[in-house]
N, CA, C and O atoms as CSV, one atom per row, in Angstrom:
chain,resi,resn,atom,element,x,y,z
A,1,MET,N,N,192.904,42.829,2.179
A,1,MET,CA,C,192.956,42.420,0.801
A,1,MET,C,C,193.971,41.292,0.665
A,1,MET,O,O,195.079,41.384,1.193
A,2,ALA,N,N,193.601,40.246,-0.031
A,2,ALA,CA,C,194.448,39.073,-0.176
A,2,ALA,C,C,195.761,39.398,-0.880
A,2,ALA,O,O,196.800,38.816,-0.569
A,3,ARG,N,N,195.710,40.319,-1.819
A,3,ARG,CA,C,196.936,40.675,-2.551
A,3,ARG,C,C,197.947,41.345,-1.624
A,3,ARG,O,O,199.151,41.140,-1.777
A,4,TYR,N,N,197.474,42.147,-0.662
A,4,TYR,CA,C,198.388,42.756,0.308
A,4,TYR,C,C,199.105,41.668,1.098
A,4,TYR,O,O,200.325,41.712,1.260
A,5,LYS,N,N,198.344,40.689,1.587
A,5,LYS,CA,C,198.935,39.610,2.383
A,5,LYS,C,C,199.929,38.807,1.565
A,5,LYS,O,O,200.942,38.355,2.098
A,6,GLN,N,N,199.655,38.621,0.273
A,6,GLN,CA,C,200.554,37.888,-0.621
A,6,GLN,C,C,201.934,38.546,-0.645
A,6,GLN,O,O,202.948,37.860,-0.773
A,7,TYR,N,N,201.974,39.877,-0.523
A,7,TYR,CA,C,203.227,40.617,-0.553
A,7,TYR,C,C,203.699,41.037,0.837
A,7,TYR,O,O,204.644,41.816,0.961
A,8,GLY,N,N,203.049,40.528,1.878
A,8,GLY,CA,C,203.470,40.798,3.252
A,8,GLY,C,C,203.083,42.167,3.772
A,8,GLY,O,O,203.726,42.686,4.684
A,9,ILE,N,N,202.037,42.762,3.205
A,9,ILE,CA,C,201.576,44.070,3.652
A,9,ILE,C,C,200.313,43.886,4.463
A,9,ILE,O,O,199.340,43.300,3.990
A,10,GLU,N,N,200.330,44.387,5.683
A,10,GLU,CA,C,199.172,44.291,6.563
A,10,GLU,C,C,198.571,45.670,6.767
A,10,GLU,O,O,199.252,46.671,6.547
A,11,GLY,N,N,197.336,45.746,7.176
A,11,GLY,CA,C,196.704,47.011,7.528
A,11,GLY,C,C,196.007,47.645,6.357
A,11,GLY,O,O,195.924,47.073,5.270
A,12,SER,N,N,195.499,48.861,6.602
A,12,SER,CA,C,194.733,49.577,5.593
A,12,SER,C,C,195.662,50.249,4.590
A,12,SER,O,O,196.878,50.293,4.776
A,13,GLU,N,N,195.069,50.765,3.539
A,13,GLU,CA,C,195.838,51.421,2.484
A,13,GLU,C,C,196.582,52.635,3.000
A,13,GLU,O,O,197.697,52.911,2.557
A,14,ARG,N,N,195.991,53.358,3.919
A,14,ARG,CA,C,196.651,54.534,4.470
A,14,ARG,C,C,196.338,54.612,5.952
A,14,ARG,O,O,195.174,54.575,6.353
A,15,THR,N,N,197.374,54.719,6.760
A,15,THR,CA,C,197.186,54.892,8.191
A,15,THR,C,C,197.868,56.173,8.604
A,15,THR,O,O,198.777,56.658,7.931
A,16,GLN,N,N,197.423,56.712,9.712
A,16,GLN,CA,C,197.973,57.977,10.163
A,16,GLN,C,C,198.074,57.967,11.673
A,16,GLN,O,O,197.119,57.609,12.362
A,17,ALA,N,N,199.226,58.358,12.190
A,17,ALA,CA,C,199.399,58.454,13.637
A,17,ALA,C,C,198.697,59.711,14.127
A,17,ALA,O,O,198.490,60.657,13.367
A,18,THR,N,N,198.336,59.710,15.393
A,18,THR,CA,C,197.667,60.888,15.938
A,18,THR,C,C,198.683,61.994,16.156
A,18,THR,O,O,199.866,61.741,16.386
A,19,ASP,N,N,198.196,63.230,16.081
A,19,ASP,CA,C,199.062,64.385,16.339
A,19,ASP,C,C,199.372,64.517,17.814
A,19,ASP,O,O,200.376,65.126,18.181
A,20,ASP,N,N,198.532,63.958,18.666
A,20,ASP,CA,C,198.649,64.141,20.097
A,20,ASP,C,C,198.619,62.788,20.807
A,20,ASP,O,O,197.576,62.392,21.328
A,21,PRO,N,N,199.747,62.072,20.836
A,21,PRO,CA,C,199.745,60.738,21.428
A,21,PRO,C,C,199.470,60.741,22.920
A,21,PRO,O,O,199.071,59.713,23.467
A,22,ALA,N,N,199.671,61.862,23.592
A,22,ALA,CA,C,199.405,61.913,25.030
A,22,ALA,C,C,197.925,62.033,25.326
A,22,ALA,O,O,197.500,61.821,26.461
A,23,GLY,N,N,197.123,62.376,24.304
A,23,GLY,CA,C,195.693,62.456,24.487
A,23,GLY,C,C,195.239,63.698,25.206
A,23,GLY,O,O,194.145,63.702,25.771
A,24,THR,N,N,196.027,64.754,25.211
A,24,THR,CA,C,195.606,65.967,25.896
A,24,THR,C,C,194.535,66.667,25.097
A,24,THR,O,O,194.548,66.649,23.866
A,25,GLU,N,N,193.623,67.275,25.791
A,25,GLU,CA,C,192.521,67.998,25.160
A,25,GLU,C,C,192.969,69.385,24.730
A,25,GLU,O,O,193.776,70.008,25.420
A,26,PRO,N,N,192.466,69.884,23.605
A,26,PRO,CA,C,192.759,71.259,23.242
A,26,PRO,C,C,192.239,72.198,24.314
A,26,PRO,O,O,191.168,71.979,24.881
A,27,GLY,N,N,193.004,73.243,24.586
A,27,GLY,CA,C,192.604,74.185,25.613
A,27,GLY,C,C,193.130,73.811,26.992
A,27,GLY,O,O,192.976,74.580,27.941
A,28,ALA,N,N,193.746,72.646,27.112
A,28,ALA,CA,C,194.293,72.213,28.397
A,28,ALA,C,C,195.807,72.395,28.406
A,28,ALA,O,O,196.529,71.562,28.954
A,29,GLY,N,N,196.296,73.491,27.797
A,29,GLY,CA,C,197.722,73.748,27.740
A,29,GLY,C,C,198.398,73.048,26.574
A,29,GLY,O,O,199.621,73.100,26.448
A,30,ALA,N,N,197.625,72.398,25.726
A,30,ALA,CA,C,198.188,71.640,24.613
A,30,ALA,C,C,198.828,72.536,23.568
A,30,ALA,O,O,199.709,72.083,22.837
A,31,GLN,N,N,198.412,73.801,23.474
A,31,GLN,CA,C,198.949,74.674,22.440
A,31,GLN,C,C,200.426,74.971,22.658
A,31,GLN,O,O,201.097,75.404,21.721
A,32,ASN,N,N,200.950,74.759,23.843
A,32,ASN,CA,C,202.357,75.012,24.123
A,32,ASN,C,C,203.225,73.764,23.981
A,32,ASN,O,O,204.450,73.855,24.058
A,33,LEU,N,N,202.609,72.607,23.777
A,33,LEU,CA,C,203.354,71.368,23.640
A,33,LEU,C,C,203.781,71.168,22.191
A,33,LEU,O,O,203.027,71.506,21.278
A,34,PRO,N,N,204.975,70.625,21.961
A,34,PRO,CA,C,205.389,70.361,20.585
A,34,PRO,C,C,204.557,69.227,19.995
A,34,PRO,O,O,204.197,68.282,20.697
A,35,ARG,N,N,204.259,69.325,18.715
A,35,ARG,CA,C,203.506,68.274,18.040
A,35,ARG,C,C,204.461,67.219,17.513
A,35,ARG,O,O,205.542,67.533,17.016
A,36,SER,N,N,204.052,65.977,17.625
A,36,SER,CA,C,204.839,64.920,17.003
A,36,SER,C,C,204.481,64.894,15.523
A,36,SER,O,O,203.339,65.175,15.158
A,37,PRO,N,N,205.439,64.562,14.672
A,37,PRO,CA,C,205.151,64.558,13.237
A,37,PRO,C,C,204.157,63.461,12.875
A,37,PRO,O,O,204.099,62.419,13.528
A,38,LYS,N,N,203.387,63.706,11.837
A,38,LYS,CA,C,202.454,62.697,11.359
A,38,LYS,C,C,203.236,61.552,10.753
A,38,LYS,O,O,204.269,61.765,10.119
A,39,ALA,N,N,202.756,60.360,10.943
A,39,ALA,CA,C,203.401,59.177,10.386
A,39,ALA,C,C,202.479,58.595,9.326
A,39,ALA,O,O,201.857,57.556,9.546
A,40,ASP,N,N,202.388,59.258,8.178
A,40,ASP,CA,C,201.520,58.786,7.105
A,40,ASP,C,C,202.195,57.667,6.326
A,40,ASP,O,O,203.379,57.737,5.993
A,41,THR,N,N,201.422,56.650,6.049
A,41,THR,CA,C,201.880,55.583,5.171
A,41,THR,C,C,200.838,55.389,4.085
A,41,THR,O,O,199.673,55.747,4.256
A,42,ALA,N,N,201.259,54.828,2.985
A,42,ALA,CA,C,200.340,54.553,1.889
A,42,ALA,C,C,200.839,53.339,1.128
A,42,ALA,O,O,202.001,52.949,1.239
A,43,VAL,N,N,199.949,52.756,0.363
A,43,VAL,CA,C,200.327,51.687,-0.548
A,43,VAL,C,C,200.189,52.230,-1.961
A,43,VAL,O,O,199.122,52.695,-2.363
A,44,VAL,N,N,201.280,52.163,-2.703
A,44,VAL,CA,C,201.255,52.488,-4.124
A,44,VAL,C,C,201.422,51.174,-4.882
A,44,VAL,O,O,201.915,50.188,-4.335
A,45,TRP,N,N,201.012,51.172,-6.128
A,45,TRP,CA,C,201.071,49.952,-6.923
A,45,TRP,C,C,202.123,50.117,-8.005
A,45,TRP,O,O,201.978,50.949,-8.900
A,46,LYS,N,N,203.184,49.322,-7.920
A,46,LYS,CA,C,204.265,49.350,-8.900
A,46,LYS,C,C,203.783,48.640,-10.159
A,46,LYS,O,O,203.346,47.490,-10.106
A,47,LEU,N,N,203.866,49.335,-11.295
A,47,LEU,CA,C,203.425,48.790,-12.577
A,47,LEU,C,C,204.617,48.163,-13.292
A,47,LEU,O,O,205.594,48.843,-13.605
A,48,HIS,N,N,204.526,46.862,-13.546
A,48,HIS,CA,C,205.595,46.140,-14.241
A,48,HIS,C,C,205.406,46.244,-15.753
A,48,HIS,O,O,204.335,46.625,-16.226
A,49,ARG,N,N,206.437,45.907,-16.496
A,49,ARG,CA,C,206.389,45.997,-17.967
A,49,ARG,C,C,205.311,45.117,-18.590
A,49,ARG,O,O,204.795,45.434,-19.662
A,50,ASP,N,N,204.968,44.012,-17.925
A,50,ASP,CA,C,203.926,43.115,-18.458
A,50,ASP,C,C,202.528,43.521,-17.983
A,50,ASP,O,O,201.588,42.733,-18.084
A,51,ASN,N,N,202.387,44.746,-17.466
A,51,ASN,CA,C,201.119,45.319,-16.976
A,51,ASN,C,C,200.579,44.636,-15.730
A,51,ASN,O,O,199.402,44.799,-15.411
A,52,THR,N,N,201.398,43.879,-15.019
A,52,THR,CA,C,200.992,43.366,-13.713
A,52,THR,C,C,201.345,44.442,-12.685
A,52,THR,O,O,202.186,45.305,-12.933
A,53,ILE,N,N,200.690,44.372,-11.535
A,53,ILE,CA,C,200.946,45.355,-10.490
A,53,ILE,C,C,201.356,44.661,-9.200
A,53,ILE,O,O,201.001,43.509,-8.953
A,54,GLU,N,N,202.109,45.386,-8.388
A,54,GLU,CA,C,202.601,44.873,-7.113
A,54,GLU,C,C,202.471,45.976,-6.069
A,54,GLU,O,O,202.923,47.096,-6.307
A,55,PRO,N,N,201.859,45.685,-4.907
A,55,PRO,CA,C,201.734,46.721,-3.880
A,55,PRO,C,C,203.073,46.991,-3.197
A,55,PRO,O,O,203.842,46.070,-2.925
A,56,VAL,N,N,203.337,48.267,-2.926
A,56,VAL,CA,C,204.544,48.679,-2.214
A,56,VAL,C,C,204.110,49.663,-1.130
A,56,VAL,O,O,203.511,50.695,-1.430
A,57,LYS,N,N,204.410,49.346,0.123
A,57,LYS,CA,C,204.033,50.218,1.233
A,57,LYS,C,C,205.155,51.223,1.474
A,57,LYS,O,O,206.321,50.851,1.612
A,58,VAL,N,N,204.784,52.505,1.524
A,58,VAL,CA,C,205.766,53.581,1.672
A,58,VAL,C,C,205.390,54.499,2.829
A,58,VAL,O,O,204.229,54.581,3.229
A,59,SER,N,N,206.384,55.174,3.348
A,59,SER,CA,C,206.183,56.221,4.340
A,59,SER,C,C,206.230,57.548,3.606
A,59,SER,O,O,207.121,57.779,2.788
A,60,LEU,N,N,205.260,58.432,3.900
A,60,LEU,CA,C,205.130,59.684,3.164
A,60,LEU,C,C,205.712,60.853,3.938
A,60,LEU,O,O,205.656,60.902,5.167
A,61,GLY,N,N,206.275,61.794,3.187
A,61,GLY,CA,C,206.819,63.019,3.770
A,61,GLY,C,C,205.952,64.197,3.391
A,61,GLY,O,O,204.725,64.108,3.410
A,62,ILE,N,N,206.586,65.291,3.050
A,62,ILE,CA,C,205.853,66.510,2.732
A,62,ILE,C,C,205.168,66.393,1.378
A,62,ILE,O,O,205.600,65.633,0.512
A,63,THR,N,N,204.096,67.157,1.210
A,63,THR,CA,C,203.353,67.133,-0.041
A,63,THR,C,C,202.819,68.520,-0.360
A,63,THR,O,O,202.545,69.318,0.535
A,64,ASP,N,N,202.677,68.792,-1.654
A,64,ASP,CA,C,201.966,69.989,-2.092
A,64,ASP,C,C,200.693,69.565,-2.816
A,64,ASP,O,O,200.063,70.379,-3.492
A,65,HIS,N,N,200.320,68.317,-2.682
A,65,HIS,CA,C,199.138,67.674,-3.255
A,65,HIS,C,C,199.260,67.463,-4.762
A,65,HIS,O,O,198.315,66.992,-5.396
A,66,ALA,N,N,200.389,67.799,-5.331
A,66,ALA,CA,C,200.712,67.435,-6.711
A,66,ALA,C,C,201.876,66.440,-6.683
A,66,ALA,O,O,201.915,65.490,-7.465
A,67,TYR,N,N,202.816,66.673,-5.776
A,67,TYR,CA,C,203.965,65.799,-5.571
A,67,TYR,C,C,204.044,65.478,-4.084
A,67,TYR,O,O,203.775,66.330,-3.237
A,68,THR,N,N,204.417,64.234,-3.778
A,68,THR,CA,C,204.554,63.812,-2.391
A,68,THR,C,C,205.893,63.117,-2.216
A,68,THR,O,O,206.271,62.263,-3.018
A,69,GLU,N,N,206.598,63.487,-1.173
A,69,GLU,CA,C,207.881,62.880,-0.859
A,69,GLU,C,C,207.665,61.483,-0.277
A,69,GLU,O,O,206.813,61.291,0.590
A,70,VAL,N,N,208.440,60.511,-0.759
A,70,VAL,CA,C,208.471,59.176,-0.169
A,70,VAL,C,C,209.719,59.141,0.696
A,70,VAL,O,O,210.837,59.215,0.186
A,71,THR,N,N,209.527,59.028,2.014
A,71,THR,CA,C,210.663,59.085,2.924
A,71,THR,C,C,211.286,57.720,3.195
A,71,THR,O,O,212.455,57.629,3.570
A,72,ALA,N,N,210.499,56.655,3.005
A,72,ALA,CA,C,211.036,55.314,3.259
A,72,ALA,C,C,210.181,54.268,2.568
A,72,ALA,O,O,208.978,54.454,2.384
A,73,LEU,N,N,210.806,53.177,2.192
A,73,LEU,CA,C,210.087,52.000,1.708
A,73,LEU,C,C,209.871,51.095,2.908
A,73,LEU,O,O,210.831,50.697,3.567
A,74,LEU,N,N,208.618,50.767,3.196
A,74,LEU,CA,C,208.304,49.929,4.342
A,74,LEU,C,C,208.160,48.469,3.953
A,74,LEU,O,O,208.421,47.572,4.755
A,75,ASN,N,N,207.744,48.238,2.715
A,75,ASN,CA,C,207.597,46.868,2.234
A,75,ASN,C,C,207.586,46.896,0.719
A,75,ASN,O,O,206.754,47.579,0.124
A,76,GLY,N,N,208.477,46.181,0.092
A,76,GLY,CA,C,208.547,46.147,-1.355
A,76,GLY,C,C,209.751,46.914,-1.864
A,76,GLY,O,O,210.572,47.402,-1.087
A,77,GLU,N,N,209.843,47.015,-3.190
A,77,GLU,CA,C,210.971,47.686,-3.810
A,77,GLU,C,C,210.488,48.710,-4.821
A,77,GLU,O,O,209.563,48.448,-5.589
A,78,LEU,N,N,211.112,49.865,-4.818
A,78,LEU,CA,C,210.901,50.910,-5.816
A,78,LEU,C,C,212.247,51.522,-6.132
A,78,LEU,O,O,213.119,51.610,-5.267
A,79,LYS,N,N,212.414,51.946,-7.371
A,79,LYS,CA,C,213.602,52.711,-7.707
A,79,LYS,C,C,213.180,53.886,-8.568
A,79,LYS,O,O,212.089,53.887,-9.139
A,80,GLN,N,N,214.031,54.870,-8.659
A,80,GLN,CA,C,213.720,56.063,-9.426
A,80,GLN,C,C,213.376,55.671,-10.857
A,80,GLN,O,O,214.084,54.887,-11.489
A,81,GLY,N,N,212.281,56.229,-11.357
A,81,GLY,CA,C,211.840,55.938,-12.717
A,81,GLY,C,C,210.785,54.848,-12.816
A,81,GLY,O,O,210.193,54.668,-13.880
A,82,ASP,N,N,210.531,54.110,-11.727
A,82,ASP,CA,C,209.476,53.092,-11.749
A,82,ASP,C,C,208.119,53.772,-11.918
A,82,ASP,O,O,207.872,54.833,-11.346
A,83,ASP,N,N,207.244,53.153,-12.708
A,83,ASP,CA,C,205.876,53.647,-12.847
A,83,ASP,C,C,205.051,53.118,-11.687
A,83,ASP,O,O,205.121,51.935,-11.352
A,84,VAL,N,N,204.265,54.001,-11.072
A,84,VAL,CA,C,203.403,53.595,-9.968
A,84,VAL,C,C,201.990,54.106,-10.194
A,84,VAL,O,O,201.781,55.130,-10.844
A,85,ILE,N,N,201.032,53.383,-9.651
A,85,ILE,CA,C,199.626,53.773,-9.650
A,85,ILE,C,C,199.320,54.182,-8.219
A,85,ILE,O,O,199.576,53.432,-7.277
A,86,ILE,N,N,198.765,55.390,-8.067
A,86,ILE,CA,C,198.501,55.867,-6.712
A,86,ILE,C,C,197.033,55.798,-6.335
A,86,ILE,O,O,196.698,55.828,-5.151
A,87,ARG,N,N,196.151,55.705,-7.324
A,87,ARG,CA,C,194.723,55.546,-7.052
A,87,ARG,C,C,194.022,55.159,-8.339
A,87,ARG,O,O,194.585,55.258,-9.430
A,88,SER,N,N,192.785,54.717,-8.191
A,88,SER,CA,C,191.977,54.402,-9.369
A,88,SER,C,C,190.717,55.249,-9.328
A,88,SER,O,O,190.236,55.620,-8.257
A,89,ILE,N,N,190.205,55.540,-10.473
A,89,ILE,CA,C,188.990,56.333,-10.583
A,89,ILE,C,C,187.972,55.509,-11.354
A,89,ILE,O,O,188.270,54.979,-12.424
A,90,THR,N,N,186.769,55.405,-10.803
A,90,THR,CA,C,185.711,54.659,-11.474
A,90,THR,C,C,184.635,55.618,-11.936
A,90,THR,O,O,184.512,56.731,-11.426
A,91,SER,N,N,183.873,55.181,-12.889
A,91,SER,CA,C,182.801,55.995,-13.433
A,91,SER,C,C,181.719,56.225,-12.389
A,91,SER,O,O,181.313,55.292,-11.696
A,92,LYS,N,N,181.251,57.467,-12.274
A,92,LYS,CA,C,180.167,57.774,-11.343
A,92,LYS,C,C,178.805,57.466,-11.958
A,92,LYS,O,O,177.787,57.528,-11.267
A,93,ALA,N,N,178.775,57.139,-13.237
A,93,ALA,CA,C,177.519,56.839,-13.909
A,93,ALA,C,C,176.876,55.571,-13.368
A,93,ALA,O,O,175.654,55.424,-13.409
A,94,GLN,N,N,177.687,54.664,-12.865
A,94,GLN,CA,C,177.167,53.410,-12.338
A,94,GLN,C,C,176.907,53.560,-10.846
A,94,GLN,O,O,177.829,53.852,-10.084
A,95,GLY,N,N,175.710,53.370,-10.435
A,95,GLY,CA,C,175.349,53.498,-9.035
A,95,GLY,C,C,175.704,52.278,-8.242
A,95,GLY,O,O,175.969,51.220,-8.814
A,96,PRO,N,N,175.717,52.403,-6.917
A,96,PRO,CA,C,176.037,51.255,-6.073
A,96,PRO,C,C,174.970,50.157,-6.215
A,96,PRO,O,O,173.774,50.434,-6.305
A,97,GLY,N,N,175.428,48.947,-6.232
A,97,GLY,CA,C,174.516,47.805,-6.301
A,97,GLY,C,C,174.004,47.497,-7.687
A,97,GLY,O,O,173.162,46.612,-7.842
A,98,THR,N,N,174.482,48.194,-8.701
A,98,THR,CA,C,174.041,47.897,-10.054
A,98,THR,C,C,174.922,46.836,-10.662
A,98,THR,O,O,176.066,46.644,-10.251
A,99,ILE,N,N,174.382,46.156,-11.636
A,99,ILE,CA,C,175.112,45.067,-12.284
A,99,ILE,C,C,175.760,45.607,-13.548
A,99,ILE,O,O,175.118,46.255,-14.374
A,100,ARG,N,N,177.041,45.323,-13.675
A,100,ARG,CA,C,177.793,45.727,-14.850
A,100,ARG,C,C,177.559,44.696,-15.954
A,100,ARG,O,O,177.696,43.497,-15.710
A,101,ARG,N,N,177.212,45.137,-17.153
A,101,ARG,CA,C,176.932,44.210,-18.258
A,101,ARG,C,C,177.916,44.369,-19.366
A,101,ARG,O,O,177.828,43.668,-20.374
């Protein structure tokens, strides 16, 4: 997305490291090996007072799917109390390939 590049953010909206970087197969003694933590990242959109938005790439921590810990800012600035957009929802009434009028 061009807007990501404008703010120096590369890659997809959310990336995730593998649980098993050594590539061992389950059942091959892998159950006794310690798991490396997931390295989830996401892009949230900081909402400015003039209703413009700015992408901010963050590293995610634990979640209960209602609240998610932000463990680090990877690109951009956020401070406590900033309004952020985490996703958008579109109407399902409009099918793919239809023209909006």
